[in-house]
PyMOL commands that place a pseudoatom at each C-alpha (Angstrom):
pseudoatom trace, name=CA, resn=MET, resi=1, chain=A, elem=C, hetatm=0, pos=[19.879, 54.600, 106.238]
pseudoatom trace, name=CA, resn=SER, resi=2, chain=A, elem=C, hetatm=0, pos=[21.137, 58.147, 108.353]
pseudoatom trace, name=CA, resn=ALA, resi=3, chain=A, elem=C, hetatm=0, pos=[24.738, 58.278, 108.514]
pseudoatom trace, name=CA, resn=VAL, resi=4, chain=A, elem=C, hetatm=0, pos=[24.769, 57.739, 112.466]
pseudoatom trace, name=CA, resn=ALA, resi=5, chain=A, elem=C, hetatm=0, pos=[23.088, 54.473, 112.044]
pseudoatom trace, name=CA, resn=GLN, resi=6, chain=A, elem=C, hetatm=0, pos=[25.953, 53.486, 109.275]
pseudoatom trace, name=CA, resn=ASP, resi=7, chain=A, elem=C, hetatm=0, pos=[28.747, 54.729, 111.615]
pseudoatom trace, name=CA, resn=ALA, resi=8, chain=A, elem=C, hetatm=0, pos=[27.218, 52.503, 114.932]
pseudoatom trace, name=CA, resn=PRO, resi=9, chain=A, elem=C, hetatm=0, pos=[28.864, 49.493, 115.884]
pseudoatom trace, name=CA, resn=ALA, resi=10, chain=A, elem=C, hetatm=0, pos=[26.546, 46.188, 115.539]
pseudoatom trace, name=CA, resn=ALA, resi=11, chain=A, elem=C, hetatm=0, pos=[24.692, 45.100, 118.370]
pseudoatom trace, name=CA, resn=ASP, resi=12, chain=A, elem=C, hetatm=0, pos=[25.863, 42.121, 119.338]
pseudoatom trace, name=CA, resn=ASN, resi=13, chain=A, elem=C, hetatm=0, pos=[28.170, 40.165, 121.958]
pseudoatom trace, name=CA, resn=THR, resi=14, chain=A, elem=C, hetatm=0, pos=[30.634, 38.804, 119.864]
pseudoatom trace, name=CA, resn=LYS, resi=15, chain=A, elem=C, hetatm=0, pos=[33.758, 39.675, 121.908]
pseudoatom trace, name=CA, resn=LYS, resi=16, chain=A, elem=C, hetatm=0, pos=[32.188, 38.732, 125.111]
pseudoatom trace, name=CA, resn=ASN, resi=17, chain=A, elem=C, hetatm=0, pos=[31.100, 35.335, 123.738]
pseudoatom trace, name=CA, resn=GLU, resi=18, chain=A, elem=C, hetatm=0, pos=[34.732, 34.684, 122.633]
pseudoatom trace, name=CA, resn=ARG, resi=19, chain=A, elem=C, hetatm=0, pos=[36.055, 36.024, 125.765]
pseudoatom trace, name=CA, resn=ASP, resi=20, chain=A, elem=C, hetatm=0, pos=[33.613, 33.677, 127.582]
pseudoatom trace, name=CA, resn=ARG, resi=21, chain=A, elem=C, hetatm=0, pos=[34.669, 30.496, 125.563]
pseudoatom trace, name=CA, resn=SER, resi=22, chain=A, elem=C, hetatm=0, pos=[38.746, 31.131, 126.284]
pseudoatom trace, name=CA, resn=GLY, resi=23, chain=A, elem=C, hetatm=0, pos=[38.332, 29.457, 129.457]
pseudoatom trace, name=CA, resn=GLU, resi=24, chain=A, elem=C, hetatm=0, pos=[39.968, 32.413, 131.219]
pseudoatom trace, name=CA, resn=THR, resi=25, chain=A, elem=C, hetatm=0, pos=[36.249, 34.286, 132.776]
pseudoatom trace, name=CA, resn=GLN, resi=26, chain=A, elem=C, hetatm=0, pos=[33.954, 31.822, 134.905]
pseudoatom trace, name=CA, resn=THR, resi=27, chain=A, elem=C, hetatm=0, pos=[30.967, 31.077, 133.604]
pseudoatom trace, name=CA, resn=SER, resi=28, chain=A, elem=C, hetatm=0, pos=[28.081, 29.415, 134.592]
pseudoatom trace, name=CA, resn=GLY, resi=29, chain=A, elem=C, hetatm=0, pos=[29.365, 25.797, 133.689]
pseudoatom trace, name=CA, resn=ASP, resi=30, chain=A, elem=C, hetatm=0, pos=[32.172, 26.376, 136.037]
pseudoatom trace, name=CA, resn=GLN, resi=31, chain=A, elem=C, hetatm=0, pos=[29.508, 25.987, 138.940]
pseudoatom trace, name=CA, resn=SER, resi=32, chain=A, elem=C, hetatm=0, pos=[30.753, 23.487, 141.463]
pseudoatom trace, name=CA, resn=ASN, resi=33, chain=A, elem=C, hetatm=0, pos=[27.894, 21.184, 142.035]
pseudoatom trace, name=CA, resn=SER, resi=34, chain=A, elem=C, hetatm=0, pos=[29.569, 20.306, 145.688]
pseudoatom trace, name=CA, resn=SER, resi=35, chain=A, elem=C, hetatm=0, pos=[26.631, 21.373, 148.511]
pseudoatom trace, name=CA, resn=ASP, resi=36, chain=A, elem=C, hetatm=0, pos=[28.286, 23.765, 150.318]
pseudoatom trace, name=CA, resn=ASP, resi=37, chain=A, elem=C, hetatm=0, pos=[28.892, 25.922, 146.970]
pseudoatom trace, name=CA, resn=VAL, resi=38, chain=A, elem=C, hetatm=0, pos=[25.304, 25.020, 145.668]
pseudoatom trace, name=CA, resn=ASN, resi=39, chain=A, elem=C, hetatm=0, pos=[24.263, 26.406, 148.860]
pseudoatom trace, name=CA, resn=LEU, resi=40, chain=A, elem=C, hetatm=0, pos=[25.909, 29.487, 148.996]
pseudoatom trace, name=CA, resn=THR, resi=41, chain=A, elem=C, hetatm=0, pos=[25.118, 30.501, 145.437]
pseudoatom trace, name=CA, resn=ALA, resi=42, chain=A, elem=C, hetatm=0, pos=[21.540, 29.764, 146.359]
pseudoatom trace, name=CA, resn=ALA, resi=43, chain=A, elem=C, hetatm=0, pos=[21.849, 31.976, 149.453]
pseudoatom trace, name=CA, resn=ILE, resi=44, chain=A, elem=C, hetatm=0, pos=[23.348, 35.110, 147.646]
pseudoatom trace, name=CA, resn=ARG, resi=45, chain=A, elem=C, hetatm=0, pos=[20.591, 34.728, 144.395]
pseudoatom trace, name=CA, resn=ARG, resi=46, chain=A, elem=C, hetatm=0, pos=[17.809, 34.627, 147.282]
pseudoatom trace, name=CA, resn=ALA, resi=47, chain=A, elem=C, hetatm=0, pos=[19.653, 37.843, 149.026]
pseudoatom trace, name=CA, resn=VAL, resi=48, chain=A, elem=C, hetatm=0, pos=[19.717, 39.617, 145.391]
pseudoatom trace, name=CA, resn=VAL, resi=49, chain=A, elem=C, hetatm=0, pos=[16.524, 38.647, 144.229]
pseudoatom trace, name=CA, resn=LYS, resi=50, chain=A, elem=C, hetatm=0, pos=[14.778, 39.717, 147.741]
pseudoatom trace, name=CA, resn=ASP, resi=51, chain=A, elem=C, hetatm=0, pos=[15.819, 43.377, 147.383]
pseudoatom trace, name=CA, resn=ASP, resi=52, chain=A, elem=C, hetatm=0, pos=[13.448, 45.373, 145.943]
pseudoatom trace, name=CA, resn=SER, resi=53, chain=A, elem=C, hetatm=0, pos=[15.839, 47.932, 145.061]
pseudoatom trace, name=CA, resn=LEU, resi=54, chain=A, elem=C, hetatm=0, pos=[17.482, 46.062, 142.073]
pseudoatom trace, name=CA, resn=SER, resi=55, chain=A, elem=C, hetatm=0, pos=[16.186, 45.813, 138.814]
pseudoatom trace, name=CA, resn=GLY, resi=56, chain=A, elem=C, hetatm=0, pos=[15.582, 42.568, 136.858]
pseudoatom trace, name=CA, resn=THR, resi=57, chain=A, elem=C, hetatm=0, pos=[18.608, 43.118, 134.951]
pseudoatom trace, name=CA, resn=ALA, resi=58, chain=A, elem=C, hetatm=0, pos=[20.986, 43.430, 138.120]
pseudoatom trace, name=CA, resn=LYS, resi=59, chain=A, elem=C, hetatm=0, pos=[18.960, 40.550, 139.770]
pseudoatom trace, name=CA, resn=ASN, resi=60, chain=A, elem=C, hetatm=0, pos=[20.021, 38.244, 136.889]
pseudoatom trace, name=CA, resn=ILE, resi=61, chain=A, elem=C, hetatm=0, pos=[23.811, 38.198, 137.216]
pseudoatom trace, name=CA, resn=LYS, resi=62, chain=A, elem=C, hetatm=0, pos=[25.760, 34.935, 136.960]
pseudoatom trace, name=CA, resn=ILE, resi=63, chain=A, elem=C, hetatm=0, pos=[26.319, 33.704, 140.089]
pseudoatom trace, name=CA, resn=ILE, resi=64, chain=A, elem=C, hetatm=0, pos=[29.376, 31.315, 140.201]
pseudoatom trace, name=CA, resn=THR, resi=65, chain=A, elem=C, hetatm=0, pos=[30.657, 29.434, 142.985]
pseudoatom trace, name=CA, resn=ALA, resi=66, chain=A, elem=C, hetatm=0, pos=[34.086, 27.078, 142.705]
pseudoatom trace, name=CA, resn=ASP, resi=67, chain=A, elem=C, hetatm=0, pos=[35.893, 25.733, 145.944]
pseudoatom trace, name=CA, resn=GLY, resi=68, chain=A, elem=C, hetatm=0, pos=[34.269, 28.359, 148.011]
pseudoatom trace, name=CA, resn=THR, resi=69, chain=A, elem=C, hetatm=0, pos=[34.824, 31.633, 145.821]
pseudoatom trace, name=CA, resn=VAL, resi=70, chain=A, elem=C, hetatm=0, pos=[32.412, 33.302, 144.521]
pseudoatom trace, name=CA, resn=THR, resi=71, chain=A, elem=C, hetatm=0, pos=[32.536, 35.414, 141.079]
pseudoatom trace, name=CA, resn=LEU, resi=72, chain=A, elem=C, hetatm=0, pos=[29.632, 38.086, 140.606]
pseudoatom trace, name=CA, resn=ARG, resi=73, chain=A, elem=C, hetatm=0, pos=[29.331, 38.801, 136.710]
pseudoatom trace, name=CA, resn=GLY, resi=74, chain=A, elem=C, hetatm=0, pos=[26.964, 40.600, 134.544]
pseudoatom trace, name=CA, resn=PRO, resi=75, chain=A, elem=C, hetatm=0, pos=[25.790, 44.113, 133.652]
pseudoatom trace, name=CA, resn=VAL, resi=76, chain=A, elem=C, hetatm=0, pos=[24.139, 46.488, 136.169]
pseudoatom trace, name=CA, resn=LYS, resi=77, chain=A, elem=C, hetatm=0, pos=[23.155, 50.431, 135.712]
pseudoatom trace, name=CA, resn=ASN, resi=78, chain=A, elem=C, hetatm=0, pos=[25.281, 52.021, 137.725]
pseudoatom trace, name=CA, resn=ASP, resi=79, chain=A, elem=C, hetatm=0, pos=[28.447, 51.413, 140.467]
pseudoatom trace, name=CA, resn=ALA, resi=80, chain=A, elem=C, hetatm=0, pos=[25.597, 51.988, 143.357]
pseudoatom trace, name=CA, resn=LYS, resi=81, chain=A, elem=C, hetatm=0, pos=[23.991, 48.699, 142.088]
pseudoatom trace, name=CA, resn=LYS, resi=82, chain=A, elem=C, hetatm=0, pos=[27.117, 47.174, 141.633]
pseudoatom trace, name=CA, resn=ALA, resi=83, chain=A, elem=C, hetatm=0, pos=[28.145, 47.633, 145.330]
pseudoatom trace, name=CA, resn=LYS, resi=84, chain=A, elem=C, hetatm=0, pos=[24.852, 46.784, 146.654]
pseudoatom trace, name=CA, resn=ILE, resi=85, chain=A, elem=C, hetatm=0, pos=[25.141, 43.359, 144.929]
pseudoatom trace, name=CA, resn=ALA, resi=86, chain=A, elem=C, hetatm=0, pos=[28.645, 42.967, 146.555]
pseudoatom trace, name=CA, resn=GLU, resi=87, chain=A, elem=C, hetatm=0, pos=[27.755, 44.105, 149.625]
pseudoatom trace, name=CA, resn=LEU, resi=88, chain=A, elem=C, hetatm=0, pos=[24.440, 41.572, 149.415]
pseudoatom trace, name=CA, resn=ALA, resi=89, chain=A, elem=C, hetatm=0, pos=[26.601, 38.701, 148.305]
pseudoatom trace, name=CA, resn=GLN, resi=90, chain=A, elem=C, hetatm=0, pos=[28.943, 39.164, 150.829]
pseudoatom trace, name=CA, resn=SER, resi=91, chain=A, elem=C, hetatm=0, pos=[26.185, 39.450, 153.443]
pseudoatom trace, name=CA, resn=ALA, resi=92, chain=A, elem=C, hetatm=0, pos=[25.360, 35.696, 152.516]
pseudoatom trace, name=CA, resn=ALA, resi=93, chain=A, elem=C, hetatm=0, pos=[28.498, 34.413, 151.900]
pseudoatom trace, name=CA, resn=GLY, resi=94, chain=A, elem=C, hetatm=0, pos=[30.045, 34.885, 155.221]
pseudoatom trace, name=CA, resn=ASN, resi=95, chain=A, elem=C, hetatm=0, pos=[34.115, 34.830, 154.483]
pseudoatom trace, name=CA, resn=ALA, resi=96, chain=A, elem=C, hetatm=0, pos=[33.805, 33.334, 151.031]
pseudoatom trace, name=CA, resn=LYS, resi=97, chain=A, elem=C, hetatm=0, pos=[36.202, 35.187, 148.769]
pseudoatom trace, name=CA, resn=ILE, resi=98, chain=A, elem=C, hetatm=0, pos=[33.704, 37.168, 145.908]
pseudoatom trace, name=CA, resn=ASP, resi=99, chain=A, elem=C, hetatm=0, pos=[35.322, 38.070, 142.758]
pseudoatom trace, name=CA, resn=ASN, resi=100, chain=A, elem=C, hetatm=0, pos=[33.400, 41.099, 141.474]
pseudoatom trace, name=CA, resn=GLN, resi=101, chain=A, elem=C, hetatm=0, pos=[33.796, 41.265, 138.043]
pseudoatom trace, name=CA, resn=LEU, resi=102, chain=A, elem=C, hetatm=0, pos=[29.984, 42.755, 137.581]
pseudoatom trace, name=CA, resn=GLU, resi=103, chain=A, elem=C, hetatm=0, pos=[30.216, 45.601, 134.841]
pseudoatom trace, name=CA, resn=VAL, resi=104, chain=A, elem=C, hetatm=0, pos=[28.598, 48.877, 134.808]
pseudoatom trace, name=CA, resn=LYS, resi=105, chain=A, elem=C, hetatm=0, pos=[27.046, 49.189, 131.322]
pseudoatom trace, name=CA, resn=ALA, resi=106, chain=A, elem=C, hetatm=0, pos=[27.577, 52.968, 129.694]
pseudoatom trace, name=CA, resn=SER, resi=107, chain=A, elem=C, hetatm=0, pos=[24.624, 54.616, 129.447]
pseudoatom trace, name=CA, resn=LYS, resi=108, chain=A, elem=C, hetatm=0, pos=[23.291, 55.727, 126.612]
for i in range(1, 108): cmd.bond("trace and resi %d" % i, "trace and resi %d" % (i + 1))
show_as sticks, trace
zoom trace
């Protein structure tokens, strides 16, 4: 095993998984079942999936709506993709509040 491989951190999401279990961040389990919130989430998902400029990773972000507030979470490749998704979400959501928690992945 090379020295580089020994020094590399383990490729896992333990810290992010612990953060999600803490209850401090929105997860898919926080999605409201109200018809307005479900319809809002669906409209944003359709807008994101329809955009051919977005990668599969970008299209797979979490979109969680509760009490009219939309939370966007997940990794994207760059700031431009983060901004594009936020723009699509705001356009589809109208006056709903958008909490953009998308994370730009560090390039390797």
